[in-house]
KEMI-206160 format. One record per residue (C-alpha): residue in three letters; x, y, z. Coordinates in pm, whole numbers, plus 50000, padded with zeros to 5 digits. Layout:
N
ALAXYZ...
END
This chain:
132
UNK490234946649244UNK488834912049302UNK485134906849234UNK482874915649524UNK485214940149695UNK483594972049824UNK485005006149730UNK484925035049976UNK486835067250033UNK488015086850331UNK489735120050266UNK492505114550010UNK492385076550040UNK490385051549839UNK489805017850003UNK488794984349861UNK487624959050121UNK487034921850078UNK483524908750151UNK484744892250473UNK486664924450571UNK489814903750634UNK491724921350354UNK491804956550222UNK493704978649982UNK494325015650040UNK495425038749758UNK496325075049799UNK498305102849637UNK501365114749828UNK501465152249864UNK504505161550070UNK507265135950023UNK509595142849730UNK510395106449642UNK508955071449696UNK512005064049914UNK511425094250141UNK507765085150174UNK508565049050264UNK511045060050530UNK508335081550689UNK505785053250661UNK508245029350827UNK508815053851113UNK505055058751160UNK504285021551152UNK507055013151398UNK504975027751682UNK502155002451633UNK501564973951877UNK503684943151800UNK505334960151502UNK507874938851317UNK509644949950999UNK509844921150749UNK511334939450453UNK512344973450319UNK513244973549950UNK514375008149857UNK516855025249631UNK517735059349775UNK519925066549470UNK516965062749229UNK514235087049334UNK511675072649091UNK512105035949187UNK509245016749344UNK509895013949717UNK508374985349916UNK507814981150286UNK506544949050448UNK505654945850815UNK503274931151070UNK501494947051364UNK498404942551578UNK495434964551487UNK493034971751775UNK489984964651556UNK491254936851326UNK493934919351532UNK497244907651381UNK497884923051036UNK500384917750757UNK501074948350539UNK502574952950193UNK503174990250136UNK504365003149799UNK505355038749713UNK505825047549347UNK505765074449078UNK502695074648854UNK502715072248477UNK503015110048448UNK506525107548596UNK505705132848868UNK502825122449092UNK503625099549385UNK501235072749509UNK500985047249786UNK499275013649744UNK498944994650072UNK497564959350109UNK496384947950454UNK495514912450552UNK495944885650813UNK499394870450872UNK499884838050681UNK498024852250382UNK501034867250205UNK500554849049874UNK496984862149835UNK498114896749939UNK500934896549684UNK498494885749412UNK496144914149505UNK499064938749512UNK500334927249172UNK496854929849019UNK496364964849162UNK499784977349050UNK499324962748700UNK495964979748655UNK496785012848825UNK495755043248622UNK496015071848870UNK493425099148836UNK492955093848460UNK490305069548333UNK491765035248267UNK492125024247906UNK490214992947809
END
């Protein structure tokens, strides 16, 4: 994560929050959905009930159960106001465990959010200690 971000946890989720709290990353293990695609479909359905929800993209391959599935949308959060979300569902390095990595930020900040997402995905180690 970028320097200065604060790490916290809540239940099964780990959060990283920027010093100004405008951006955050949530990472969690998926327990019930059998594929990244199935999980993303459920996430899309859940998000669609949010205020001012707008789907911007859904990149999924239902014929490849291990493929990274991406969801991009905007909504209005009661505490933070308008939000832009990049939500990725994927299979971990063990080939079995499913994870979600979700980047939240203000609209108009997509480039920074994509950079944060790419950095997090590239360095993701799952529950095992990361190699140096």
